C-alpha positions as CSV (number, residue, x, y, z in Angstrom):
1,X,-43.8,7.8,-2.6
2,X,-41.2,6.3,-4.9
3,X,-39.4,3.5,-2.8
4,X,-36.7,2.2,-4.9
5,X,-35.0,-1.2,-4.5
6,X,-32.0,-2.2,-5.9
7,X,-31.2,-5.5,-6.8
8,X,-28.4,-7.9,-6.4
9,X,-27.0,-11.6,-7.3
10,X,-24.6,-12.8,-4.9
11,X,-21.5,-13.2,-6.3
12,X,-20.9,-16.9,-4.1
13,X,-24.5,-18.3,-4.8
14,X,-26.2,-17.6,-8.6
15,X,-29.7,-18.8,-6.8
16,X,-29.5,-15.7,-4.5
17,X,-31.1,-12.2,-5.4
18,X,-31.2,-9.7,-3.0
19,X,-33.5,-6.7,-2.8
20,X,-32.8,-4.0,-0.7
21,X,-35.3,-1.7,0.3
22,X,-34.0,1.7,0.6
23,X,-36.7,4.4,1.9
24,X,-34.5,7.5,2.5
25,X,-34.1,9.1,-1.2
26,X,-34.6,13.0,-1.0
27,X,-33.7,15.6,-3.8
28,X,-30.0,16.3,-3.7
29,X,-28.5,13.1,-3.2
30,X,-26.4,13.7,-6.3
31,X,-24.7,16.7,-4.6
32,X,-24.2,14.9,-1.4
33,X,-27.6,15.6,0.3
34,X,-29.5,13.4,2.9
35,X,-27.8,9.7,2.1
36,X,-26.1,11.2,-0.5
37,X,-23.1,9.3,-1.7
38,X,-23.5,6.3,0.7
39,X,-26.9,5.7,-0.8
40,X,-25.3,6.4,-4.8
41,X,-22.3,4.1,-4.0
42,X,-24.9,1.2,-3.2
43,X,-27.3,1.6,-6.0
44,X,-23.9,1.5,-7.7
45,X,-22.8,-2.2,-6.8
46,X,-26.3,-3.5,-7.9
47,X,-27.2,-5.3,-11.1
48,X,-30.8,-3.9,-11.6
49,X,-33.3,-1.9,-9.8
50,X,-37.0,-2.1,-8.6
51,X,-39.4,0.9,-8.6
52,X,-42.7,0.7,-6.4
53,X,-44.5,3.7,-7.5
54,X,-47.3,5.2,-5.3
55,X,-50.2,4.9,-7.4
56,X,-52.9,5.3,-5.1
57,X,-54.5,7.6,-3.0
58,X,-55.2,7.5,0.6
59,X,-55.9,10.4,3.2
60,X,-54.2,7.8,6.0
61,X,-50.9,7.6,4.3
62,X,-50.0,11.1,3.7
63,X,-47.4,11.5,1.0
64,X,-44.4,13.3,1.8
65,X,-44.5,15.8,-2.0
66,X,-48.4,16.4,-1.6
67,X,-50.6,15.0,-4.2
68,X,-50.2,11.3,-5.8
69,X,-48.2,12.1,-9.2
70,X,-46.4,9.3,-9.8
71,X,-44.4,10.9,-12.9
72,X,-42.9,13.0,-10.8
73,X,-41.9,11.0,-8.2
74,X,-40.1,8.8,-10.9
75,X,-38.7,12.4,-12.1
76,X,-37.3,12.6,-8.8
77,X,-35.2,9.4,-8.6
78,X,-34.1,9.5,-12.2
79,X,-33.0,12.8,-11.8
80,X,-30.8,12.4,-8.8
81,X,-29.4,8.8,-10.6
82,X,-29.0,10.9,-13.8
83,X,-27.3,14.1,-12.2
84,X,-24.8,11.6,-10.3
85,X,-23.8,9.6,-13.7
86,X,-23.1,13.0,-15.6
87,X,-20.1,13.6,-13.0
88,X,-19.0,10.2,-13.6
89,X,-18.9,10.8,-17.3
90,X,-17.9,14.7,-17.6
91,X,-14.5,13.5,-14.9
92,X,-13.6,10.1,-17.8
93,X,-14.8,12.7,-20.8
94,X,-11.4,15.1,-19.6
95,X,-8.8,11.9,-19.7
96,X,-10.4,10.2,-23.1
97,X,-9.7,13.9,-24.5
98,X,-6.7,14.3,-23.6
99,X,-5.4,11.0,-24.9
100,X,-7.2,12.0,-28.3
101,X,-4.8,14.6,-28.2
102,X,-2.0,12.5,-28.1
103,X,-3.3,10.9,-31.6
104,X,-4.9,7.6,-29.1
105,X,-7.8,6.2,-31.6
106,X,-9.6,4.2,-29.1
107,X,-9.6,7.7,-26.9
108,X,-10.9,9.5,-29.6
109,X,-13.7,6.9,-30.4
110,X,-14.5,6.9,-26.8
111,X,-14.6,10.8,-26.2
112,X,-17.1,10.5,-28.8
113,X,-19.5,8.2,-27.2
114,X,-19.4,10.0,-24.0
115,X,-20.5,13.1,-25.2
116,X,-23.1,11.1,-26.9
117,X,-23.7,10.1,-23.8
118,X,-23.7,13.6,-22.1
119,X,-26.1,15.1,-24.7
120,X,-28.6,12.6,-24.7
121,X,-28.3,12.6,-20.7
122,X,-28.4,16.2,-20.5
123,X,-32.5,15.8,-21.8
124,X,-33.4,14.3,-18.6
125,X,-33.5,10.9,-20.0
126,X,-31.7,8.0,-18.5
127,X,-28.2,6.1,-20.5
128,X,-30.3,2.8,-20.6
129,X,-32.8,4.7,-23.0
130,X,-29.7,5.4,-25.5
131,X,-29.7,3.5,-28.6
132,X,-26.0,2.2,-28.8
133,X,-24.1,0.1,-31.2
134,X,-23.2,-2.9,-29.4
135,X,-19.6,-2.3,-29.7
136,X,-19.6,1.5,-28.8
137,X,-21.9,-0.2,-25.6
138,X,-18.9,-1.8,-24.2
139,X,-17.6,0.8,-22.4
140,X,-20.9,1.7,-20.4
141,X,-19.3,-1.5,-17.7
142,X,-16.4,0.8,-17.3
143,X,-18.7,3.5,-16.3
144,X,-20.4,2.3,-14.0
145,X,-23.5,4.4,-14.5
146,X,-26.4,4.1,-12.2
147,X,-28.9,4.4,-15.0
148,X,-27.9,2.0,-17.3
149,X,-29.0,-0.4,-15.1
150,X,-31.9,-2.6,-16.0
151,X,-35.0,-1.1,-14.3
152,X,-38.8,-2.8,-13.7
153,X,-41.5,0.0,-12.6
154,X,-43.9,-1.5,-10.1
155,X,-47.5,0.7,-10.0
156,X,-48.9,-0.1,-6.2
157,X,-52.4,0.4,-6.4
158,X,-55.0,-0.3,-4.4
159,X,-58.5,-1.7,-5.5
160,X,-59.7,1.5,-6.6
161,X,-60.6,1.8,-10.5
162,X,-59.3,5.3,-10.9
163,X,-55.8,4.0,-9.4
164,X,-55.6,2.1,-13.1
165,X,-55.2,5.9,-14.5
166,X,-52.0,6.5,-12.4
167,X,-50.8,3.1,-13.5
168,X,-51.2,4.1,-17.1
169,X,-48.5,6.9,-16.5
170,X,-46.0,4.5,-15.1
171,X,-46.5,2.0,-18.2
172,X,-45.8,5.2,-20.2
173,X,-42.9,6.2,-18.3
174,X,-41.6,2.5,-18.9
175,X,-42.6,2.3,-22.6
176,X,-40.3,5.3,-23.1
177,X,-37.2,4.4,-21.3
178,X,-38.0,1.0,-22.6
179,X,-37.8,-0.5,-19.2
180,X,-40.1,-3.2,-17.6
181,X,-43.4,-2.6,-15.9
182,X,-46.3,-4.3,-13.8
183,X,-49.0,-3.6,-11.5
184,X,-48.9,-4.6,-7.6
185,X,-51.8,-3.9,-5.2
186,X,-49.7,-4.0,-2.0
187,X,-52.5,-4.2,0.4
188,X,-53.8,-7.5,-1.6
189,X,-50.5,-8.3,-1.2
190,X,-50.4,-8.0,2.4
191,X,-53.4,-9.7,3.6
192,X,-52.6,-13.2,1.0
193,X,-49.1,-13.5,3.0
194,X,-51.1,-13.7,6.4
195,X,-53.6,-16.5,5.1
196,X,-52.8,-20.1,5.8
197,X,-52.4,-21.6,2.6
198,X,-55.4,-23.5,1.4
199,X,-57.4,-19.9,2.6
200,X,-55.4,-18.2,0.6
201,X,-56.4,-20.4,-2.9
202,X,-59.9,-19.8,-2.1
203,X,-59.1,-15.8,-1.8
204,X,-57.5,-15.5,-5.0
205,X,-60.3,-17.8,-6.7
206,X,-62.9,-14.9,-5.2
207,X,-60.5,-12.3,-6.9
208,X,-60.1,-14.3,-9.8
209,X,-56.4,-14.6,-9.8
210,X,-54.3,-17.5,-10.8
211,X,-51.3,-16.5,-8.5
212,X,-50.6,-13.6,-5.8
213,X,-49.0,-10.7,-7.7
214,X,-45.3,-12.0,-5.6
215,X,-44.7,-14.8,-8.4
216,X,-45.4,-12.5,-10.8
217,X,-43.2,-10.0,-9.7
218,X,-40.6,-12.8,-9.1
219,X,-40.9,-13.9,-12.7
220,X,-40.4,-10.4,-13.6
221,X,-36.7,-10.1,-11.8
222,X,-35.9,-13.4,-13.0
223,X,-36.3,-11.4,-16.5
224,X,-35.1,-8.0,-15.7
225,X,-31.5,-9.9,-14.5
226,X,-31.3,-12.4,-17.4
227,X,-31.5,-15.4,-15.1
228,X,-33.6,-18.4,-15.7
229,X,-34.5,-21.7,-13.8
230,X,-33.6,-25.1,-13.9
231,X,-33.8,-28.3,-11.7
232,X,-32.3,-31.4,-10.4
233,X,-34.4,-34.4,-9.3
234,X,-33.1,-37.2,-7.7
235,X,-34.3,-39.9,-4.6
236,X,-33.5,-38.0,-1.9
237,X,-34.5,-34.4,-3.0
238,X,-35.5,-31.9,-6.1
239,X,-34.0,-28.5,-6.5
240,X,-34.0,-25.3,-8.4
241,X,-31.1,-24.1,-9.1
242,X,-30.6,-20.3,-11.0
243,X,-28.5,-19.8,-13.8
244,X,-27.9,-17.0,-16.6
245,X,-30.1,-17.1,-19.7
246,X,-28.0,-18.7,-22.4
247,X,-25.7,-20.8,-20.0
248,X,-24.3,-23.7,-21.8
249,X,-24.6,-27.7,-19.9
250,X,-21.1,-27.5,-18.3
251,X,-21.0,-23.8,-16.6
252,X,-24.6,-25.0,-15.7
253,X,-23.9,-28.1,-13.9
254,X,-20.8,-26.1,-12.4
255,X,-23.3,-23.7,-10.2
256,X,-24.2,-27.3,-8.2
257,X,-20.7,-27.9,-8.1
258,X,-17.3,-27.0,-10.0
259,X,-16.4,-30.6,-10.2
260,X,-19.5,-31.0,-12.5
261,X,-18.0,-29.0,-14.9
262,X,-14.2,-29.6,-14.7
263,X,-15.1,-33.4,-15.7
264,X,-18.4,-33.0,-17.6
265,X,-19.1,-35.6,-20.2
266,X,-23.0,-35.0,-20.9
267,X,-26.8,-34.2,-19.2
268,X,-30.3,-36.4,-19.5
269,X,-32.8,-34.2,-19.6
270,X,-36.0,-33.6,-20.3
271,X,-38.6,-30.9,-19.6
272,X,-40.3,-30.3,-16.4
273,X,-43.8,-29.7,-18.1
274,X,-43.3,-33.0,-19.6
275,X,-42.8,-34.7,-16.0
276,X,-46.0,-32.9,-14.6
277,X,-48.1,-33.8,-17.7
278,X,-47.0,-38.1,-18.0
279,X,-46.0,-37.9,-14.1
280,X,-43.1,-40.2,-13.9
281,X,-39.4,-39.9,-15.0
282,X,-40.3,-43.2,-16.2
283,X,-42.6,-42.5,-18.5
284,X,-40.3,-39.8,-20.0
285,X,-38.2,-42.2,-21.4
286,X,-41.1,-44.7,-22.4
287,X,-42.4,-41.8,-25.0
288,X,-38.7,-41.1,-25.9
289,X,-38.7,-37.4,-24.1
290,X,-35.5,-38.3,-22.2
291,X,-32.6,-36.3,-24.3
292,X,-28.8,-36.9,-24.0
293,X,-27.1,-33.2,-24.6
294,X,-23.2,-32.8,-24.7
295,X,-21.0,-29.4,-24.1
296,X,-22.5,-26.9,-26.7
297,X,-26.1,-27.7,-25.3
298,X,-27.6,-24.3,-24.0
299,X,-29.6,-25.1,-21.1
300,X,-33.3,-24.1,-21.6
301,X,-35.8,-22.8,-18.5
302,X,-37.7,-25.6,-17.0
303,X,-34.9,-28.2,-18.2
304,X,-34.6,-31.2,-15.6
305,X,-31.3,-32.2,-15.6
306,X,-28.9,-35.2,-14.9
307,X,-25.4,-34.6,-15.3
308,X,-22.7,-37.2,-16.1
309,X,-19.6,-36.2,-15.4
310,X,-15.6,-38.0,-14.2
311,X,-13.2,-36.2,-12.1
């Protein structure tokens, strides 16, 4: 079956990503059946959704709906989310139409956008697949639409070659919705997680893999949430910090401490790849690769940064 995960960023610790496994999805959630409103409300509070879709046949693991059919499983989940969203849109549309009758130009425009959303979603398509003008898309956050959230589809396969056909069906759905997609062998990942570090490396090499699927999943999750990582390196510790892509140096410094942002002077930085290549910060300086950046510098993934500040 399809197991959706929902991803939520912490409001206090930007480096935290919470993954909640919700296994109780049933048909009729939009009508209050099963988990009903409890489930839907939980989904509304998240930043992204991950669909782990069954793409393997195993007679020992019974599928609740019979034969393996990833397209059907995805449709069940998406239908409930779309129906819940349509209810929200209808309530908002009524208010906007009443306001439009009084001559409110913004309400008239909003009403047109909502009509377009309704028409699109009534065909069974999620809100995220509707291409809106950037200006028109500004209404979306206020609607709290579940089907507008970014999605990562994860095809859970086994080692059987025939499972790839199921995975390709999931890929096609993701492409149609403009969502992210990846393949994961859940059974293999379970086996890898139980191995010692040395044995894990040997196992991956034997399977022709460079890294576990979990590492690929983490990178995909970062991409889904628009996140990246930069580093701070000191005598006592080296740490990774998670920020939003496009964040400037002072705001990135503020993730560590608000004083760093308030009293920001400059940032000394270089790329972590250069540290791996050259072996030390001193050699990076000698090669002229250490840069000094100001308040307008956009932090790049993999930057190693030292912040200068004065409060």
